DRENFI-88063 format. One record per residue (C-alpha): residue number from 1; x negated, y, z negated. Coordinates in steps of 0.001 Angstrom, whole numbers, always signed. Example, Ala and Ser with C-alpha at 12.3 -4.5 7.8 and 13.67 -1.06 7.14 Angstrom:
<drendrens>
num|px|py|pz
1|-12300|-4500|-7800
2|-13670|-1060|-7140
</drendrens>
This chain:
<drendrens>
num|px|py|pz
1|+15591|+8603|+10496
2|+15982|+11968|+8833
3|+15959|+12576|+5091
4|+16786|+16219|+4498
5|+16372|+17365|+921
6|+17112|+20949|+1909
7|+20452|+20100|+3558
8|+21163|+17003|+1439
9|+21767|+14520|+4242
10|+20350|+11283|+5613
11|+20707|+10383|+9283
12|+20188|+6714|+10132
13|+19300|+6127|+13754
14|+21170|+3277|+15425
15|+20484|+1829|+18850
16|+22069|+2982|+22113
17|+24050|+5770|+20437
18|+22047|+8821|+21583
19|+20228|+8775|+18241
20|+17048|+10285|+19724
21|+19086|+13154|+21165
22|+20885|+13694|+17856
23|+17671|+13602|+15827
24|+16008|+16017|+18241
25|+18900|+18445|+17736
26|+18881|+18204|+13938
27|+15099|+18669|+13679
28|+15527|+22349|+14501
29|+17368|+22926|+11235
30|+15100|+21058|+8816
31|+12775|+22572|+6267
32|+9199|+21586|+7235
33|+8074|+21857|+3621
34|+10618|+19530|+2051
35|+12254|+17367|+4701
36|+11276|+14096|+6375
37|+11838|+12664|+9844
38|+10302|+9681|+11621
39|+8556|+10489|+14866
40|+9497|+9001|+18221
41|+6122|+8861|+19909
42|+7335|+7154|+23062
43|+9801|+9970|+23657
44|+7433|+12757|+22731
45|+9536|+13783|+19721
46|+7486|+14748|+16696
47|+8338|+13700|+13175
48|+8165|+15703|+9985
49|+6023|+14843|+6962
50|+5802|+11257|+8222
51|+2028|+10774|+8465
52|+2131|+7761|+6147
53|+4875|+6051|+8161
54|+3693|+6243|+11774
55|+3552|+2439|+12039
56|+7000|+1903|+10576
57|+10040|+677|+12520
58|+11615|+3079|+14980
59|+15053|+2431|+13489
60|+14599|+2408|+9723
61|+17093|+460|+7613
62|+18208|+2032|+4363
63|+16790|-990|+2531
64|+13397|-504|+4207
65|+13403|+3172|+3264
66|+14155|+2387|-378
67|+11506|-326|-694
68|+8652|+1204|+1324
69|+8154|+4503|-507
70|+10078|+6694|+1892
71|+11036|+9961|+145
72|+14388|+8783|-1239
73|+15432|+6762|-4293
74|+18482|+4522|-4573
75|+19839|+6402|-7571
76|+19791|+9637|-5540
77|+21724|+8371|-2505
78|+24988|+9589|-4026
79|+23744|+13158|-3700
80|+23321|+12952|+92
81|+25728|+12932|+3015
82|+24676|+9747|+4831
83|+25794|+9186|+8395
84|+25082|+7211|+11542
85|+26724|+6553|+14886
86|+28253|+3341|+16190
87|+29547|+2320|+19584
88|+31981|-71|+21215
89|+29967|-3322|+21019
90|+30773|-4517|+24534
91|+29514|-1243|+25994
92|+26636|-1066|+23540
93|+25379|-4445|+24756
94|+25517|-3314|+28377
95|+23453|-226|+27523
96|+20998|-2310|+25493
97|+20606|-4752|+28382
98|+19935|-2056|+30979
99|+17496|-257|+28688
100|+15362|-3357|+28207
101|+15678|-4412|+31825
102|+15110|-1082|+33570
103|+13909|+1670|+31213
104|+11770|+148|+28458
105|+8052|+705|+29068
106|+6344|-937|+26086
107|+5228|-4456|+27160
108|+6525|-5802|+23863
109|+10144|-4945|+24683
110|+10409|-6109|+28278
111|+12078|-9355|+27282
112|+15178|-8731|+29458
113|+13242|-7846|+32610
114|+14125|-11023|+34489
115|+17432|-11824|+32783
116|+20894|-11721|+34236
117|+23524|-10137|+32010
118|+25002|-13569|+31260
119|+21580|-14781|+30131
120|+21131|-11702|+27969
121|+24462|-12292|+26211
122|+23851|-15996|+25679
123|+20441|-15476|+24078
124|+22149|-13160|+21528
125|+19418|-10588|+20924
126|+22092|-7992|+20244
127|+21794|-4374|+18995
128|+23541|-5166|+15714
129|+22863|-2157|+13513
130|+24978|-2923|+10472
131|+21803|-3824|+8467
132|+20573|-263|+9056
133|+23360|+1274|+7025
134|+24278|-1398|+4471
135|+22789|-2661|+1239
136|+23864|-6266|+872
137|+27559|-6212|+1735
138|+28011|-2540|+822
139|+28151|+184|+3443
140|+26223|+3176|+2119
141|+27255|+5714|+4753
142|+29704|+8477|+4043
143|+30558|+8625|+7718
144|+30164|+6237|+10655
145|+30638|+8472|+13669
146|+31969|+7304|+17025
147|+29516|+7594|+19896
148|+32486|+7813|+22260
149|+33436|+11159|+20666
150|+29885|+12388|+20172
151|+30464|+16134|+20586
152|+33504|+16225|+18291
153|+31610|+14094|+15769
154|+28557|+16340|+15889
155|+30760|+19388|+15355
156|+32242|+17737|+12257
157|+28816|+16672|+10964
158|+27203|+20050|+11545
159|+30099|+21800|+9815
160|+29591|+19426|+6893
161|+25876|+20236|+6809
162|+26487|+23954|+7283
163|+24373|+24183|+10412
164|+25493|+25504|+13806
165|+26480|+23139|+16586
166|+25780|+24609|+20003
167|+26162|+21380|+21962
168|+23790|+18538|+22738
169|+21375|+19281|+25523
170|+19502|+16623|+27501
171|+20674|+13128|+26603
172|+17427|+11178|+26169
173|+17488|+7730|+27830
174|+21081|+8113|+28938
175|+22231|+5028|+30785
176|+24403|+4895|+33856
177|+28163|+5064|+33259
178|+30084|+1793|+33181
179|+33618|+1939|+34561
180|+34876|-1589|+34020
181|+33681|-4098|+31423
182|+34988|-6837|+33691
183|+32159|-6008|+36108
184|+29829|-7496|+33474
185|+31725|-9898|+31263
186|+33270|-13295|+31771
187|+35868|-14626|+29350
188|+33066|-16612|+27681
189|+30583|-13768|+27249
190|+33338|-11395|+26107
191|+34110|-13758|+23230
192|+30421|-14193|+22346
193|+30195|-10454|+21724
194|+33495|-10441|+19844
195|+32192|-13146|+17529
196|+28806|-11438|+16993
197|+30351|-8037|+16180
198|+33335|-9180|+14113
199|+32661|-6703|+11300
200|+32260|-3673|+13573
201|+35376|-4581|+15554
202|+37468|-5074|+12433
203|+36174|-2122|+10428
204|+35937|+436|+13226
205|+38819|-713|+15405
206|+36931|-1401|+18621
207|+38698|-3134|+21479
208|+37597|-4642|+24751
209|+38365|-1665|+26975
</drendrens>
């Protein structure tokens, strides 16, 4: 999470959307005296003015930030450009599965190590990030960017923030490309994901493709 008082924006990190890469890029343009960013210790990415929050969640919900003394107040949200990234849920689940099966190192997150993809889907521990950027039923973001168009989205965001966009460098924890969803999903598991991500599919127009 980034709360930039100097640039008047809040970036909410969602899962499996290159959020570590995006935060790493934006850190270069923050004011170290006024701005806040959560650290990502496991990735070697430092935070900013976050000494009191080192044991907080890695993906901070807006509700958590408002209730746990993070440097933002609800009445001031209207003054900030708030954004996050989302991703096609069928592909997001594949990335989430492979991360926890093959990449995750912390013993506490190795729960998918011995799971098949079908088992992963049926136990429904999905990367649903809507709670990160909503308060109750209200979406508080000004912009939900599409991971699939990450460079175009970052250009738009950086223009909005009046900072240069020179391109994203190394994609941290980038998964392997998936050509066909049918290599992973059955008709049953496809519908399980559709049911779990109804809001994202309806609001953001995602399709099984």
